[in-house]
TITIGU-529678 format. One line per 4 residues: their letters; for each residue x, y, z of N, C-alpha, C, CB. Coordinates in Angstrom, 1 decimal. Glycine has a CB too. Layout:
! TITIGU-529678
a> X Y Z X Y Z X Y Z X Y Z; ...
END
This chain:
! TITIGU-529678
mtvr> 162.6 293.3 48.7 161.6 292.3 48.3 160.2 292.9 48.6 161.8 291.0 49.0; 159.3 292.7 47.7 157.9 293.2 47.9 157.0 291.9 48.1 157.4 294.0 46.8; 156.2 292.0 49.2 155.3 290.9 49.5 153.9 291.5 49.2 155.4 290.4 51.0; 153.1 290.8 48.4 151.8 291.3 48.0 150.7 290.3 48.3 151.8 291.6 46.5
sarg> 149.6 290.8 48.8 148.4 290.0 49.0 147.3 290.7 48.2 148.0 289.9 50.5; 146.1 290.1 48.3 144.9 290.7 47.6 144.6 292.1 48.1 143.7 289.8 47.7; 145.0 292.4 49.4 144.7 293.6 50.0 145.7 294.7 49.9 144.4 293.4 51.5; 147.0 294.3 49.9 148.1 295.4 49.8 149.4 294.8 49.7 148.0 296.2 51.1
rvta> 150.4 295.6 50.0 151.8 295.2 49.8 152.7 295.8 50.9 152.3 295.6 48.4; 153.8 295.1 51.1 154.8 295.5 52.1 156.2 295.2 51.4 154.7 294.7 53.4; 157.1 296.2 51.6 158.4 296.1 51.1 159.3 295.8 52.3 158.9 297.3 50.3; 160.1 294.7 52.3 161.0 294.4 53.4 162.2 293.6 52.9 160.2 293.5 54.4
takv> 163.1 293.4 53.8 164.3 292.6 53.5 163.9 291.1 53.7 165.5 293.0 54.5; 164.3 290.3 52.8 164.0 288.9 52.8 165.2 288.0 53.1 163.3 288.4 51.5; 165.0 286.9 53.7 166.1 286.0 54.0 165.5 284.6 53.8 166.6 286.2 55.5; 166.2 283.7 53.1 165.8 282.3 53.0 166.2 281.6 54.3 166.6 281.7 51.7
dpti> 165.2 280.9 54.8 165.4 280.1 56.0 165.1 278.6 55.7 164.5 280.7 57.2; 166.0 277.8 55.8 165.8 276.3 55.4 164.8 275.6 56.3 167.1 275.6 55.4; 164.5 276.2 57.5 163.5 275.6 58.4 162.1 275.9 58.0 163.8 276.0 59.8; 161.9 276.9 57.1 160.5 277.2 56.6 160.2 276.4 55.4 160.4 278.8 56.3
rrga> 159.0 275.8 55.3 158.6 275.0 54.2 158.6 275.7 52.9 157.2 274.4 54.5; 159.1 275.1 51.8 159.1 275.7 50.5 157.7 276.1 50.1 159.7 274.7 49.4; 157.6 277.4 49.6 156.3 277.9 49.3 155.6 278.7 50.4 155.4 276.8 48.8; 156.2 278.7 51.6 155.6 279.4 52.7 156.5 280.7 53.0 155.6 278.5 53.9
vsmp> 155.8 281.7 53.5 156.5 282.9 53.9 156.1 283.1 55.4 156.0 284.1 53.0; 157.1 283.5 56.2 156.9 283.8 57.6 157.4 285.3 57.8 157.7 282.9 58.5; 156.4 286.1 58.3 156.7 287.5 58.5 156.3 287.9 59.9 156.0 288.4 57.4; 157.3 288.3 60.7 157.0 288.6 62.1 156.3 289.9 62.2 158.3 288.7 62.9
hghv> 155.5 290.1 63.2 154.7 291.3 63.5 155.6 292.3 64.3 153.4 291.0 64.3; 155.3 293.6 64.3 155.9 294.5 65.1 157.0 295.4 64.4 156.5 293.9 66.2; 157.1 295.3 63.1 158.1 296.1 62.4 157.4 297.3 61.8 158.9 295.2 61.3; 157.8 298.5 62.1 157.2 299.7 61.6 157.2 299.7 60.1 157.8 300.9 62.2
danv> 158.4 299.4 59.5 158.6 299.5 58.1 158.0 298.4 57.3 160.1 299.6 57.8; 157.6 297.3 57.9 157.1 296.1 57.3 155.8 295.7 58.0 158.1 295.0 57.2; 154.8 296.5 58.0 153.6 296.3 58.8 152.7 295.2 58.1 152.8 297.6 59.0; 152.6 294.1 58.7 151.9 293.0 58.1 150.4 293.3 58.0 152.1 291.7 58.9
nelt> 149.9 294.3 58.8 148.5 294.6 58.7 148.1 295.1 57.2 148.1 295.7 59.7; 149.1 295.6 56.5 148.9 296.0 55.1 148.5 294.8 54.2 150.1 296.7 54.6; 148.8 293.6 54.7 148.5 292.4 53.9 147.2 291.7 54.3 149.6 291.4 54.0; 146.6 292.1 55.4 145.4 291.4 55.9 144.2 292.3 55.6 145.5 291.2 57.3
dkhd> 143.0 291.6 55.8 141.8 292.3 55.5 140.9 292.3 56.8 141.0 291.6 54.3; 140.5 293.4 57.3 139.8 293.5 58.6 138.5 292.7 58.5 139.6 294.9 59.0; 138.0 292.4 57.3 136.7 291.7 57.2 136.9 290.2 57.1 136.0 292.2 55.9; 138.2 289.7 57.0 138.5 288.3 56.9 138.8 287.8 58.4 139.7 288.0 56.0
vdvv> 137.8 287.4 59.1 137.9 287.2 60.5 137.8 285.7 60.8 136.8 288.0 61.3; 138.6 285.2 61.7 138.5 283.8 62.2 137.2 283.6 63.0 139.7 283.4 63.0; 136.3 282.7 62.6 135.0 282.6 63.3 135.2 282.1 64.8 134.2 281.6 62.6; 136.2 281.4 65.1 136.4 280.9 66.5 136.9 282.0 67.4 137.4 279.7 66.5
tgmv> 137.9 282.7 67.0 138.5 283.7 67.9 137.9 285.1 67.7 140.0 283.8 67.7; 137.3 285.4 66.5 136.8 286.7 66.2 137.9 287.7 65.8 136.1 287.3 67.4; 139.2 287.2 65.6 140.3 288.0 65.3 140.6 288.0 63.8 141.6 287.6 66.0; 141.2 289.0 63.2 141.6 289.1 61.8 142.5 287.9 61.6 142.2 290.4 61.5
rysg> 142.4 287.3 60.4 143.2 286.1 60.1 144.6 286.6 59.7 142.6 285.3 58.9; 145.6 286.1 60.4 147.0 286.5 60.1 147.9 285.4 59.6 147.7 287.1 61.4; 147.3 284.2 59.5 148.0 283.1 58.9 147.2 282.5 57.7 148.3 282.0 60.0; 147.9 281.9 56.8 147.3 281.3 55.7 146.9 282.4 54.7 146.1 280.5 56.1
vpvt> 147.5 283.5 54.7 147.1 284.6 53.8 147.9 284.4 52.5 147.4 286.0 54.4; 147.3 284.2 51.4 148.0 284.0 50.1 148.8 285.3 49.7 147.1 283.6 49.0; 150.1 285.1 49.4 150.9 286.2 49.0 151.8 285.9 47.8 151.8 286.7 50.2; 152.3 286.9 47.1 153.3 286.6 46.1 154.5 287.5 46.5 152.8 287.0 44.7
lgag> 155.7 287.1 46.0 156.9 287.8 46.3 157.5 288.4 45.0 158.0 286.9 46.9; 158.0 289.6 45.0 158.6 290.2 43.9 159.8 291.1 44.3 157.6 291.0 43.1; 160.6 291.4 43.3 161.7 292.3 43.6 161.3 293.8 43.6 162.8 292.1 42.6; 161.8 294.5 44.5 161.6 296.0 44.6 160.2 296.4 45.0 161.9 296.6 43.3
a> 159.9 297.7 44.9 158.7 298.2 45.3 157.8 298.1 44.1 158.8 299.7 45.8
END
């Protein structure tokens, strides 16, 4: 499965989880082969924390690379 954002893409194994809301994607951090930093933009910063935004990032899903 390929996860794409406006900034980049990540290829990873996907699993349907009935506890996740339809239309939402949850991707854990810390996987070398599926680095979520590839999907984020270092200039899209949360004004309260000053950290890069890691939630609410619009993505699309597709098969393969």
